[in-house]
C-alpha positions in Angstrom: 62.9 102.9 92.3 61.8 104.9 89.0 64.2 107.3 87.3 62.4 110.4 88.2 63.0 109.9 91.8 66.7 110.1 92.0 68.3 112.9 93.8 69.3 116.0 91.7 72.9 116.2 90.6 75.0 119.2 90.9 75.7 121.4 87.9 79.5 120.5 87.9 81.7 117.8 89.4 83.5 120.2 91.5 80.2 121.7 92.9 78.7 118.2 93.1 81.5 116.8 95.1 81.1 119.6 97.8 77.4 119.2 97.9 76.2 117.7 101.2 72.4 117.3 100.5 70.7 114.7 102.7 69.0 111.9 100.9 67.6 108.7 102.2 69.9 105.6 101.8 67.4 103.9 99.7 67.2 106.7 97.1 71.0 107.3 97.0 71.6 103.4 96.8 69.5 103.2 93.7 70.7 106.4 92.2 72.8 104.7 89.6 70.0 103.0 88.0 68.7 106.3 86.8 71.3 106.8 84.1 70.0 105.8 80.6 71.2 102.5 79.2 73.1 103.7 76.0 76.6 104.5 74.9 78.4 106.1 77.7 79.6 109.7 77.6 81.3 111.5 80.6 79.8 114.6 81.8 80.3 117.0 84.5 79.0 114.6 87.2 81.1 111.8 86.1 83.2 110.3 88.9 86.9 109.4 88.0 88.1 106.2 89.9 91.8 105.3 90.4 93.0 101.9 91.3 96.0 101.3 93.4 97.0 97.7 93.6 96.1 95.7 90.5 95.9 92.2 91.9 92.8 89.9 92.1 91.1 91.8 94.9 92.0 95.4 93.2 90.6 94.2 89.9 87.5 93.0 91.5 87.1 96.3 93.4 87.3 98.1 90.2 84.6 96.1 88.4 82.3 96.6 91.6 83.1 100.3 91.6 82.0 100.4 87.9 78.9 98.4 88.5 77.9 100.6 91.6 77.2 103.7 89.8 76.6 104.1 86.0 78.3 107.7 85.8 81.8 106.3 86.9 84.8 105.8 84.9 88.1 104.0 85.8 90.7 106.6 84.7 93.9 105.5 86.2 95.6 102.5 87.8 98.9 101.9 89.5 100.9 98.8 90.6 104.4 97.9 91.4 104.4 95.6 88.4 103.6 96.5 84.7 102.3 93.0 84.2 99.8 93.3 87.1 98.3 96.5 85.8 98.1 95.2 82.2 96.4 92.0 83.2 94.0 93.8 85.4 93.0 96.3 82.6 92.6 93.3 80.2 90.3 91.6 82.6 88.2 94.4 83.1 88.1 95.4 79.3 86.8 91.8 78.7 83.5 92.7 80.4 81.4 94.4 77.6 79.3 96.1 80.1 82.4 97.9 81.5 84.8 98.3 78.5 83.4 101.8 77.5 83.9 103.2 80.8 87.5 102.2 81.4 89.3 105.3 80.1 92.8 104.4 81.3 95.5 105.4 78.8 99.3 104.5 78.8 99.8 108.0 80.3 97.5 107.1 83.4 98.9 103.6 83.9 101.6 104.0 86.7 104.2 101.5 87.6 106.6 101.4 90.7 106.6 102.0 94.3 105.6 105.6 93.6 102.6 104.7 91.5 100.3 105.5 94.2 101.2 109.2 94.4 100.8 109.3 90.5 97.3 107.9 90.5 96.5 110.4 93.3 97.9 113.2 91.1 95.9 112.1 87.9 92.7 114.0 88.7 90.6 111.0 90.2 87.8 111.7 92.5 87.6 108.1 94.3 90.5 105.9 94.9 90.5 102.1 95.7 93.3 101.1 97.8 94.1 97.4 97.3 97.9 96.8 97.5 99.5 94.3 100.1 98.3 95.7 103.5 101.9 96.9 104.7 101.4 99.8 102.4 97.8 100.8 103.6 98.6 103.5 106.2 101.0 105.4 103.8 98.5 105.1 100.9 95.7 105.9 103.1 97.3 109.1 104.5 98.3 110.1 101.0 94.6 109.7 99.7 93.2 111.7 102.6 95.8 114.4 102.3 94.9 114.5 98.4 91.1 115.0 99.1 89.9 111.6 97.7 86.9 109.7 98.5 88.4 106.1 99.5 87.8 102.5 99.4 90.2 100.8 101.8 90.8 97.2 101.5 91.4 95.3 104.9 93.3 95.1 107.1 94.5 98.4 107.6 98.0 98.0 108.9 100.6 95.4 109.7 102.1 97.1 112.6 100.9 99.5 115.3 102.6 102.4 114.3 100.9 102.1 111.0 97.6 101.6 112.7 97.9 104.8 114.7 98.4 106.6 111.4 95.3 105.0 110.2 93.2 106.2 113.1 94.6 109.8 112.3 93.7 109.4 108.6 90.1 108.3 109.5 89.7 111.2 111.7 91.0 113.5 108.9 88.9 112.0 106.4 85.8 112.8 108.7 86.8 116.4 109.1 87.2 116.8 105.2 83.8 115.0 104.7 85.6 112.3 102.6 83.9 109.0 102.1 86.0 106.1 103.7 84.6 102.7 103.2 86.5 99.7 104.6 87.0 96.4 102.8 85.6 94.4 106.0 82.8 93.1 103.4 80.8 91.1 105.9 79.5 94.3 107.2 77.8 94.8 103.9 76.0 91.4 103.9 72.4 91.1 104.2 72.5 87.9 106.3 75.1 89.3 108.6 73.4 92.5 109.2 70.2 90.8 110.3 71.9 88.5 112.4 74.1 90.9 114.3 71.2 93.3 114.6 69.2 90.7 116.4 72.1 89.9 118.5 72.3 93.7 119.6 68.4 93.7 120.0 68.6 91.0 122.7 67.5 87.9 120.9 70.2 85.9 122.4 69.9 87.5 125.7 73.2 88.9 127.1 76.1 87.9 125.0 78.3 85.6 127.3 81.0 84.4 124.7 82.0 84.4 121.1 83.9 81.7 119.2 85.0 82.4 115.6 86.8 80.1 113.3 89.1 80.6 110.4 90.5 77.1 109.7 91.5 76.9 106.0 94.1 75.9 103.7 97.3 78.1 103.0 96.9 81.1 100.7 100.2 81.8 98.9 102.9 79.3 99.8 106.5 80.7 100.0 108.6 79.3 97.1 111.9 77.8 98.1 114.9 80.3 98.1 116.8 78.4 95.3 113.8 79.3 93.0 114.6 83.1 93.4 115.7 84.4 90.0 119.4 85.5 89.7 119.9 89.2 90.4 116.4 89.8 92.0 116.7 92.1 94.9 115.4 91.4 98.4 112.6 93.8 98.0 111.3 92.6 94.8 111.3 89.0 96.0 109.5 89.8 99.1 107.0 91.9 97.3 106.4 89.1 94.6 105.7 86.7 97.7 104.0 89.3 100.0 101.7 87.2 101.8 104.6 85.3 103.5 106.3 88.2 105.1 104.9 89.8 108.2 105.6 93.5 107.2 103.5 93.1 104.1 100.8 90.7 105.1 100.7 91.1 108.9 100.4 87.1 109.1 97.3 85.0 108.3 95.5 86.2 111.3 95.7 89.8 110.4 95.4 89.5 106.7 92.8 86.9 106.3 91.2 86.0 109.8 90.7 89.8 110.4 87.2 89.1 108.9 86.3 86.8 111.7 87.8 89.2 114.3 85.9 92.1 113.0 82.7 90.0 113.5 83.7 89.3 117.1 83.9 93.1 117.3 80.5 93.4 115.7 78.9 90.9 118.1 80.5 92.8 121.0 78.8 96.0 119.6 82.1 97.9 119.3 83.2 97.2 122.9 87.0 97.0 123.2 88.7 93.9 124.6 90.6 94.9 127.9 93.3 92.2 127.3 94.4 89.1 125.2 96.7 86.1 125.3 97.4 83.8 122.4 99.3 80.7 121.2 100.5 79.9 117.7 103.4 78.6 115.6 104.5 77.3 112.4 104.0 73.5 111.6 104.7 73.5 107.9 108.2 74.9 106.7 107.8 78.4 105.2 111.3 78.7 103.7 112.3 82.3 103.9 108.9 83.4 105.1 108.3 84.7 108.7 104.5 84.1 109.3 102.7 81.7 111.5 100.3 79.1 110.1 98.2 78.8 113.2 97.2 81.1 115.9 94.5 80.9 118.7 93.5 84.2 120.6 91.7 84.6 123.8 90.2 88.0 124.3 88.8 89.2 127.6 86.3 92.0 128.2 85.4 94.3 131.1 82.1 92.4 131.7 83.9 88.9 132.0 82.8 88.0 128.4 85.3 85.9 126.5 85.9 85.9 122.8 87.9 83.1 121.1 89.7 83.2 117.6 90.9 80.0 116.1 92.9 80.5 113.1 94.8 77.7 111.0 95.9 77.6 107.4 97.3 74.2 106.8 96.5 71.8 104.0 94.5 68.5 104.5 92.9 69.5 107.9 89.4 70.1 109.2 87.9 73.4 107.7 85.6 75.8 109.3 84.7 79.4 108.7 82.0 80.4 111.1 81.0 82.6 114.1 79.3 81.2 117.2 77.7 83.7 119.6 76.6 82.2 123.0 74.1 84.2 124.9 72.1 83.8 128.1 68.9 82.7 126.2 70.3 81.2 123.0 73.1 80.4 120.6 73.5 82.1 117.4 75.5 80.6 114.3 76.8 82.6 111.4 79.3 82.3 108.5 78.7 81.1 105.0 75.6 79.4 105.8 72.3 81.0 106.7 72.6 82.3 110.1 70.6 80.8 112.9 69.5 81.3 116.4 68.5 78.4 118.7 66.9 79.0 122.1 64.2 81.0 123.5 63.7 83.1 120.2 64.7 80.8 117.4 65.2 82.3 113.9 66.8 81.3 110.7 67.7 83.9 107.9 65.7 83.5 104.7 67.2 85.8 102.5 70.1 85.6 99.8 72.9 83.4 100.5 75.5 84.8 102.9 78.3 86.6 100.9 76.2 86.8 97.6 76.3 90.5 97.3 78.6 91.8 100.0 81.3 92.9 97.7 79.1 94.8 95.4 77.1 96.1 98.4 80.2 98.0 99.8 80.7 99.8 96.6 77.1 100.6 96.0 76.9 102.1 99.5 80.3 104.1 99.0 79.0 105.7 95.8 75.5 106.2 97.1 76.9 108.3 100.1 79.3 110.2 97.8 76.2 111.2 95.4 74.0 112.0 98.5 76.8 114.1 100.2 76.2 112.1 103.5 79.3 110.1 103.4 80.2 107.0 105.1 83.2 107.0 107.4 84.4 103.6 108.7 87.7 105.1 110.1 87.5 104.2 113.8 86.0 100.8 113.8 88.0 99.4 110.8 91.1 100.6 112.8 89.9 98.8 116.0 89.0 95.6 114.4 92.8 95.7 112.7 94.2 96.5 116.1 92.4 93.5 117.6 94.1 91.4 114.9 97.5 93.0 115.7 96.8 92.4 119.5 96.2 88.8 118.9 99.3 88.3 116.7 101.5 90.1 118.9 100.4 87.9 122.0 101.0 85.0 120.0 104.6 86.1 118.7 105.6 87.1 122.2 103.7 84.8 124.5 102.7 87.8 126.6 99.4 88.9 128.1 98.6 92.1 126.5 96.2 94.9 127.3 94.6 97.2 124.9 96.5 100.1 126.4 99.8 98.2 125.8 99.2 97.3 122.1 97.9 100.7 121.3 101.4 102.3 122.4 103.5 99.5 120.7 106.4 100.9 118.9 107.3 97.7 116.9 107.7 99.1 113.4 107.8 96.4 110.8 107.2 98.4 107.5 110.6 99.8 106.4 111.0 103.3 105.3 112.4 104.5 102.0 112.0 101.2 100.1 113.9 100.9 97.0 112.9 98.4 94.3 116.4 97.2 93.9 117.2 97.4 97.7 118.4 95.1 100.2 116.1 94.0 103.0 117.0 91.5 105.6 114.2 89.1 106.7 113.2 89.4 110.3 113.5 86.0 112.0 110.3 84.3 112.8 108.9 85.1 116.1 109.5 82.7 119.0 107.0 83.0 122.1 109.0 83.6 125.3 111.9 84.9 123.3 110.5 87.6 121.1 110.0 90.7 123.1 107.0 93.0 123.2 108.2 96.2 122.0 
């Protein structure tokens, strides 16, 4: 698209952010290309971005945000660890194309459990939420209350009380006309979009079953307790090994395989399961950690359709990360290979490799929607996909058959209130099906 076709910008950033002029997605999507390629200088239309959570995913999100729109700066960062913030900024500044648009100073580099509040108060327009997911409901509510546009990494919560907060925050963001884009990145993948649109258009006939796999190796193995440095608090120890604690990560099903569960929801066109049962456990010792390393979930829908989620994170085992949709007239296969449909209406995707652009696309579309004033709000479906994952985990942990209404009303609160960096925090025992009660 040529530069002279970009949407007109408002006179000031304050006026611009209130503007709600409609624009086609194609025009808005390419708006960032219209800025001249020369030394960057901030102006009244510059969007200031704040990063909350400076790990690998947060650093990647910041890079993608800066690449999504040429008139964006990264002006503030926050993390619980100073080293994380320093390393993230060092990595971002190492990219010559981004360096001049990183305006973070020591005064806008925030460290500690309250760093998120300081980022939100620093004058940013857009915030990237990329901390361990146990903090997501708290940070999302604070960002919406502060009137910020939001990129919100998956999953959205690690317990159902937090999930209910996310649903409320999503509704509040819609009321305030704030952009809210979820980090369920496959929703922004060209191949997946084509594949699931064909399913919704009936190219497989009626969907009869969905089988999704997330069979991989472990992500962040828990170190032995005797490696814990002397004097390190319970809270710091758990935060530094966050993936291995259910209150912080949600378990591998919720933190990792939620992508596959989201694609089940996508295949079902947003229909909600009426109930679920699950099996799971821990094969490989997890030291002090309390997450399972394998869970299989069996969802049932009102029309009798079943969906199956197989998740395992154990080394030296068969690996597969794919999605199989069985219809009345064909079978569709998606994942990291080009999606295909076999049956009455065969098809194979011939565009970019799956996953090639999805991380960048989600930020392109976020900023394009802010520029156009027709903001994206993923609040409801991102919460439903996360709740499906919580439903599966809870069914595995308890051994119970759970309905959608039951899980939505769960009062099992995992995330502690009033965390202190040097505080004590007993570790919840690992769940035992048939003994661990549904709350």
